[in-house]
C-alpha positions as CSV (number, residue, x, y, z in Angstrom):
1,M,110.2,74.9,150.9
2,N,108.8,74.3,147.5
3,L,109.1,76.3,144.2
4,E,106.5,79.1,144.2
5,I,104.9,80.7,141.1
6,E,105.3,84.5,141.1
7,T,103.6,85.4,137.8
8,S,102.4,83.9,134.6
9,F,101.3,85.5,131.3
10,P,100.7,84.5,127.7
11,A,103.1,85.0,124.8
12,A,102.9,84.2,121.1
13,D,100.7,81.4,119.8
14,A,100.6,79.8,116.4
15,E,97.9,82.2,115.2
16,T,99.6,85.5,116.3
17,C,103.1,84.3,115.6
18,C,102.8,82.7,112.2
19,P,99.7,83.5,110.2
20,G,99.3,81.7,106.9
21,P,101.5,78.7,105.9
22,G,104.0,79.6,108.6
23,G,101.4,78.8,111.2
24,S,102.1,75.1,110.8
25,S,105.6,75.5,112.3
26,P,106.3,74.1,115.7
27,S,106.9,76.7,118.4
28,Q,110.5,76.2,119.6
29,P,110.2,78.9,122.3
30,D,113.2,80.3,124.2
31,I,113.6,83.1,126.8
32,A,116.2,85.6,128.1
33,V,115.8,87.8,131.1
34,G,117.6,91.0,132.1
35,P,117.0,93.3,135.1
36,N,113.9,94.9,133.5
37,H,113.0,93.0,130.4
38,V,111.9,89.5,129.3
39,V,112.7,88.5,125.7
40,V,110.7,85.5,124.3
41,T,111.4,84.0,120.9
42,T,109.4,81.5,119.0
43,V,109.9,80.0,115.5
44,R,108.9,83.3,113.8
45,S,108.5,85.9,116.5
46,V,110.4,88.0,119.0
47,E,108.5,89.6,121.9
48,V,109.7,91.9,124.7
49,F,107.9,92.2,128.0
50,S,108.5,94.0,131.2
51,T,109.2,91.7,134.1
52,D,105.6,92.5,135.2
53,G,104.3,90.9,131.9
54,E,103.5,94.2,130.1
55,P,104.0,93.8,126.3
56,L,106.6,96.3,125.0
57,L,107.6,95.0,121.6
58,S,106.5,92.4,119.1
59,T,108.2,91.7,115.7
60,D,108.8,88.9,113.4
61,L,112.2,87.2,113.7
62,P,113.5,87.8,110.2
63,G,112.8,91.5,110.8
64,L,115.3,91.4,113.7
65,F,117.9,90.3,111.3
66,F,117.0,93.3,109.0
67,G,115.5,91.1,106.4
68,A,118.8,89.5,105.3
69,P,117.8,87.0,102.6
70,P,119.5,84.0,104.2
71,C,117.5,84.6,107.4
72,Q,114.1,84.4,105.9
73,N,114.1,80.6,106.2
74,H,115.5,79.9,109.7
75,S,114.9,77.4,112.5
76,F,115.9,76.8,116.2
77,P,115.8,80.4,117.4
78,E,117.4,81.2,120.7
79,A,117.3,84.1,123.2
80,L,120.3,84.8,125.5
81,Y,121.2,87.5,128.0
82,D,124.8,88.4,128.7
83,E,125.0,89.2,132.4
84,R,128.4,90.6,132.3
85,S,127.8,93.0,129.4
86,D,124.0,93.6,130.0
87,R,123.1,92.8,126.4
88,F,120.5,90.5,124.7
89,V,121.3,88.1,121.9
90,V,119.0,86.3,119.5
91,G,120.2,83.7,117.0
92,A,118.8,81.2,114.6
93,S,120.2,78.8,112.0
94,A,119.4,79.2,108.3
95,G,120.9,76.5,106.1
96,D,124.6,77.2,105.7
97,F,124.2,80.6,107.5
98,Y,123.8,81.6,111.1
99,C,121.8,84.7,111.8
100,M,122.4,86.7,115.0
101,A,121.2,90.0,116.4
102,V,122.5,91.8,119.6
103,T,121.2,94.8,121.4
104,A,123.2,98.0,121.2
105,T,122.4,98.8,124.8
106,S,120.6,97.0,127.7
107,D,117.2,97.9,126.2
108,P,115.8,95.2,123.8
109,T,113.1,97.6,122.6
110,A,115.7,99.9,121.1
111,T,118.5,99.3,118.6
112,W,119.7,95.8,117.5
113,Y,122.7,95.0,115.4
114,G,122.2,92.2,112.9
115,Y,124.8,89.7,111.6
116,V,124.8,86.9,109.1
117,F,127.7,84.4,109.3
118,P,128.3,82.1,106.3
119,F,129.5,78.6,107.1
120,A,131.0,75.8,105.1
121,E,128.5,74.7,102.5
122,G,126.0,72.2,103.9
123,Y,122.7,72.2,105.7
124,W,123.5,73.2,109.3
125,E,120.9,72.5,111.9
126,L,120.4,71.9,115.7
127,M,122.5,75.0,116.5
128,R,122.6,76.0,120.1
129,A,124.4,79.1,121.5
130,G,125.8,80.1,124.9
131,I,127.4,83.2,126.4
132,G,131.1,82.8,127.3
133,T,133.6,85.1,129.0
134,E,135.0,86.7,125.7
135,A,132.8,85.2,123.0
136,I,129.3,84.0,122.1
137,F,129.8,80.3,121.4
138,M,127.6,78.2,119.2
139,A,127.6,74.6,118.1
140,G,125.7,72.6,115.5
141,I,125.9,69.9,112.9
142,D,125.9,69.8,109.1
143,L,123.1,67.3,108.5
144,S,124.2,66.8,104.9
145,A,127.6,65.5,106.0
146,G,127.0,64.4,109.6
147,R,129.7,66.9,110.6
148,P,129.5,68.6,114.0
149,A,131.4,71.8,114.7
150,V,131.8,74.6,117.3
151,F,131.9,78.3,116.6
152,A,133.1,81.4,118.5
153,F,132.0,85.0,117.7
154,D,133.8,88.0,119.2
155,K,131.0,89.5,121.3
156,E,132.7,92.8,122.1
157,E,132.9,93.6,118.4
158,M,129.3,92.7,117.9
159,Y,128.1,94.7,120.9
160,A,129.9,97.7,119.3
161,G,128.1,97.1,116.0
162,D,131.4,96.4,114.2
163,P,132.3,93.7,111.8
164,A,132.8,90.6,113.9
165,S,135.6,88.1,114.0
166,W,134.6,84.5,114.2
167,V,136.1,81.0,114.2
168,Q,134.7,77.6,113.1
169,K,136.3,74.4,114.2
170,E,135.1,70.9,113.4
171,I,134.8,68.2,116.0
172,R,136.8,65.4,114.4
173,S,135.2,62.4,116.1
174,T,132.0,60.4,115.9
175,T,130.4,62.6,118.5
176,D,127.3,64.6,117.7
177,F,124.8,67.2,118.9
178,P,127.2,69.5,120.8
179,V,125.8,72.3,123.1
180,P,127.9,75.2,124.5
181,L,128.0,76.2,128.1
182,H,125.9,79.3,128.9
183,L,127.3,81.4,131.8
184,H,125.3,82.7,134.8
185,G,126.5,84.2,138.0
186,W,128.3,87.4,137.0
187,R,126.6,89.5,139.7
188,D,127.7,87.2,142.5
189,G,131.3,86.9,141.2
190,S,131.1,83.3,140.2
191,W,131.9,83.5,136.4
192,P,134.9,81.4,135.4
193,E,138.2,83.0,134.5
194,G,140.4,82.2,131.6
195,D,139.8,81.4,127.9
196,Q,138.6,77.8,128.1
197,H,135.0,77.1,127.2
198,Y,133.1,73.8,127.5
199,F,130.6,72.0,125.3
200,L,128.4,69.0,126.3
201,L,127.4,66.5,123.7
202,I,125.5,63.3,123.3
203,P,127.3,60.9,121.0
204,S,124.2,59.1,119.9
205,V,120.5,59.8,120.6
206,D,120.2,56.0,120.9
207,S,122.2,56.2,124.2
208,P,120.5,59.0,126.2
209,S,122.6,58.5,129.3
210,D,126.0,58.6,127.6
211,L,127.4,62.2,127.4
212,G,130.7,63.7,126.6
213,I,132.5,67.0,127.3
214,I,134.9,68.8,125.1
215,S,136.8,72.0,125.8
216,W,137.9,74.8,123.5
217,T,140.8,76.9,124.7
218,D,141.5,80.4,123.3
219,P,139.6,80.1,120.0
220,F,141.0,83.4,118.6
221,G,144.6,82.4,119.5
222,S,146.0,78.9,120.3
223,N,142.6,77.4,119.2
224,I,142.9,74.1,120.9
225,L,139.9,71.7,120.9
226,S,140.1,68.6,123.0
227,L,137.8,65.8,124.1
228,Q,137.9,65.8,127.8
229,T,135.9,62.8,129.1
230,N,132.8,60.6,128.7
231,L,130.1,60.6,131.3
232,D,127.8,57.6,132.1
233,L,124.7,59.1,133.9
234,E,123.1,55.7,134.3
235,A,125.9,54.8,136.7
236,L,124.7,57.6,138.9
237,H,120.9,57.3,138.8
238,G,120.7,53.6,138.1
239,I,117.8,53.8,135.6
240,S,118.0,52.3,132.1
241,L,116.9,54.8,129.4
242,S,116.0,54.2,125.8
243,P,115.1,56.6,122.9
244,P,111.9,58.6,123.5
245,L,108.4,57.2,122.7
246,D,105.5,59.1,121.3
247,N,103.6,61.1,123.9
248,P,99.9,60.3,124.7
249,Q,97.2,62.9,124.8
250,A,93.5,63.1,125.5
251,G,90.9,63.5,122.8
252,G,91.6,60.7,120.4
253,T,93.7,62.7,118.0
254,G,96.6,60.4,118.4
255,P,100.0,60.4,120.1
256,I,102.5,63.3,119.7
257,S,106.0,62.7,118.4
258,G,108.5,62.2,121.2
259,G,111.4,63.5,119.1
260,D,114.8,62.4,120.3
261,S,117.0,62.8,123.3
262,R,119.3,65.6,122.1
263,L,120.6,68.1,124.6
264,T,119.4,71.7,124.1
265,D,121.0,73.6,127.0
266,F,124.2,73.5,129.3
267,E,123.9,75.9,132.1
268,Y,126.8,77.2,134.2
269,R,126.6,78.1,137.9
270,H,129.4,78.1,140.6
271,G,131.8,75.8,138.7
272,Y,129.1,73.3,137.6
273,G,127.4,72.6,134.3
274,W,123.8,71.4,134.4
275,T,121.7,69.8,131.6
276,V,118.4,68.0,131.0
277,N,117.1,65.8,128.2
278,H,114.2,63.3,127.9
279,A,114.1,59.6,127.1
280,A,111.9,56.6,127.7
281,C,112.0,54.8,131.0
282,D,110.1,52.1,132.8
283,Q,107.5,53.3,135.4
284,N,106.1,50.3,137.3
285,G,106.0,48.3,134.0
286,L,104.7,51.1,131.9
287,P,107.1,52.8,129.4
288,M,106.9,56.6,129.6
289,N,109.0,59.5,128.6
290,C,111.0,60.9,131.6
291,L,113.3,63.8,132.2
292,Q,117.0,63.0,132.9
293,W,119.0,65.8,134.5
294,A,122.6,66.0,135.6
295,K,125.1,68.2,137.5
296,I,128.7,68.1,136.2
297,E,131.8,69.4,138.0
298,L,133.7,71.2,135.2
299,A,137.1,71.3,137.0
300,T,137.2,67.5,137.1
301,R,134.9,66.8,134.2
302,T,132.9,64.5,136.4
303,A,129.1,64.0,136.7
304,I,128.5,64.2,140.4
305,E,124.7,64.0,140.5
306,A,122.0,62.8,138.1
307,G,118.3,62.0,138.4
308,V,115.4,60.7,136.3
309,F,111.9,62.2,136.8
310,G,108.9,60.3,135.7
311,S,105.6,58.6,136.7
312,E,103.3,55.9,135.3
313,D,100.4,58.4,134.6
314,S,102.2,61.0,132.6
315,S,104.9,61.5,129.9
316,R,107.3,64.4,130.4
317,A,109.4,65.8,127.5
318,Y,111.0,68.8,125.9
319,G,112.4,70.2,129.2
320,D,114.9,72.8,130.1
321,L,116.4,73.9,133.5
322,A,118.2,76.7,135.3
323,V,120.0,77.1,138.6
324,D,119.7,79.9,141.1
325,A,122.4,81.6,143.1
326,C,121.8,79.2,146.0
327,G,122.3,76.1,143.8
328,N,118.5,75.3,143.7
329,V,117.2,73.9,140.4
330,A,114.0,74.4,138.4
331,L,112.9,72.3,135.4
332,G,110.2,73.3,133.0
333,Y,108.7,70.8,130.5
334,T,105.6,69.7,128.6
335,R,103.4,67.1,130.3
336,F,101.4,64.6,128.3
337,S,98.9,61.9,129.4
338,P,95.9,60.0,128.1
339,S,93.6,62.0,130.3
340,E,94.9,65.5,129.7
341,F,95.8,67.8,126.8
342,P,99.5,68.8,126.4
343,S,100.3,71.1,129.3
344,T,103.1,73.2,130.8
345,A,104.5,72.1,134.2
346,V,107.5,72.9,136.4
347,A,109.3,71.1,139.2
348,G,112.3,72.0,141.4
349,R,114.7,70.9,144.0
350,L,116.7,72.6,146.8
351,A,120.5,72.2,146.8
352,T,120.1,70.4,150.1
353,D,117.6,67.8,148.9
354,A,118.5,64.2,148.6
355,P,120.6,63.5,145.4
356,G,118.7,62.7,142.3
357,T,115.3,63.9,143.6
358,L,112.8,66.6,142.6
359,R,110.0,68.1,144.7
360,P,106.3,67.8,143.5
361,E,105.6,69.3,140.2
362,I,103.3,72.3,139.6
363,L,100.9,72.4,136.7
364,V,101.4,75.9,135.3
365,Q,99.2,76.0,132.1
366,P,96.7,73.2,131.4
367,G,96.2,72.3,127.7
368,E,92.9,73.3,126.3
369,T,92.3,70.9,123.4
370,P,93.9,68.0,121.5
371,Y,97.0,68.9,119.5
372,R,95.9,68.6,115.9
373,N,99.3,67.9,114.2
374,P,101.0,65.3,116.3
375,N,104.0,64.7,113.9
376,R,106.1,67.3,115.7
377,W,105.8,69.2,118.9
378,G,108.6,71.7,118.8
379,E,112.0,70.2,119.9
380,S,112.6,72.4,122.9
381,T,111.4,74.9,125.5
382,G,113.3,77.6,127.4
383,M,114.2,78.1,131.1
384,T,116.5,80.7,132.4
385,I,117.4,82.6,135.6
386,D,117.3,86.4,136.2
387,P,120.7,88.3,136.7
388,A,120.1,88.4,140.4
389,G,120.1,84.7,140.5
390,T,116.8,84.3,142.4
391,T,113.9,84.1,139.9
392,F,113.4,81.4,137.3
393,W,111.7,82.2,134.0
394,Y,110.2,79.6,131.8
395,A,108.7,79.8,128.2
396,G,106.7,76.6,127.8
397,I,104.2,75.2,125.3
398,Y,100.6,74.0,125.7
399,S,97.9,73.1,123.2
400,K,95.4,76.0,122.7
401,D,91.9,76.1,121.4
402,L,92.7,78.0,118.2
403,P,90.6,78.2,114.9
404,P,90.6,75.0,112.8
405,A,92.6,76.8,110.1
406,V,95.6,77.0,112.5
407,H,97.0,73.5,111.8
408,W,99.5,73.3,114.7
409,N,97.5,74.8,117.7
410,W,100.3,75.5,120.1
411,A,100.7,78.5,122.4
412,T,103.4,79.8,124.7
413,S,103.1,80.7,128.3
414,V,105.7,82.6,130.4
415,T,106.1,81.7,134.0
416,A,108.3,83.2,136.8
417,A,109.0,81.2,139.9
418,S,111.4,81.1,142.8
419,F,112.4,79.5,146.0
420,P,111.6,82.1,148.7
421,S,114.5,81.0,150.8
422,C,117.0,82.1,148.1
423,K,117.8,85.8,148.5
424,P,120.6,87.8,146.8
425,L,123.7,88.2,149.0
426,F,124.3,91.7,147.7
427,A,122.0,94.5,146.5
428,D,122.4,96.1,143.1
429,G,125.5,98.2,142.9
430,F,127.7,96.3,145.3
431,E,129.6,94.6,142.5
432,S,130.7,98.1,141.3
433,G,132.1,98.9,144.7
434,T,129.2,100.6,146.5
435,L,129.8,99.2,149.9
436,S,126.7,101.0,151.3
437,A,124.7,98.6,149.2
438,W,125.7,95.7,151.3
439,N,122.7,93.6,152.2
440,S,123.1,90.6,154.5
441,N,121.3,87.3,154.1
442,P,120.7,86.0,157.5
């Protein structure tokens, strides 16, 4: 059974998100989903929708941080949902500050608490966040010094609106581009126990298949950071990868920057961490950007499955993935080719499929026109899974026919998809002890 699209609706584009000079910013979309709400961030905007796609709230991103001066010039926004605490989190880097807002309740249209965390002096970038058992974790790099570090913020203090404790710890090695694990599976009881959290990293964007794992134990106590292991994904999938190429597009405007192979997400489900990045690979003698994905067993720090998805007719880049309660995977990404405009697509695989394989892709949102500013596409897109563990949600990018004054004519589309064979084992309420809510899954 293939991945099936449930719904799709538009979100912010470069004109509605960022009028004026800010409209030239790349999109950088991300998405977080709770039981009743969908939160979508782009480089300057925050939007809240119902799960039926009804718009409920739209604001600019600095406004969510209460106009704090350091947060006026930010980048790499992220949206997260804490399944255990039923709260939404939005964060963004701003030079040597990190700006974060959390909801006071489960309702993202109501009160948010804003925080600004000052870091060691430098220009911090490439920051990525993840929900842990007792903390919100974040990782980034000081570009001015080439210094990566990890961070932990006391999420219970933040959810109460109190001053928040936080810890910063440098990664004292040559490793770079760390990404924290983001937990899913609270409702089915599969969250990990203990105070150890993991970070995946890529030591060099010139070696897209060489990854590393570090762990951070008890950041507010013993505060032990250790390099666990290095992973060679090429040994699993057998395909040689190199740094990304520029992406082709129809219309004669010129190729679009392929960026680099940095990781942007590390998703937890049932004891495994999953990730995806893009890199150049050979497709029947033609070099194209492909998606590399991997499944890592955290208990043994071992990559147990990896695959590369590509074809000679299209380039695929800027992907993200999520995993449902049944262990099925969905990837969302931008598809480029000489015969089409930049478009949004998804592909998936069942947990029982042959290792390293994906099922046929689905074109979700075709591009409408050439992308006019090809120097930068947007670094990342966002895929997540709902708290029930059955519906994937993807915030993707495509090129939209916007007025000529909008220099970077991107737009965001939101797509919900699922594998119909994956049903929740328990109805809402069972985890709180309501045995009458038991619902079998034949």
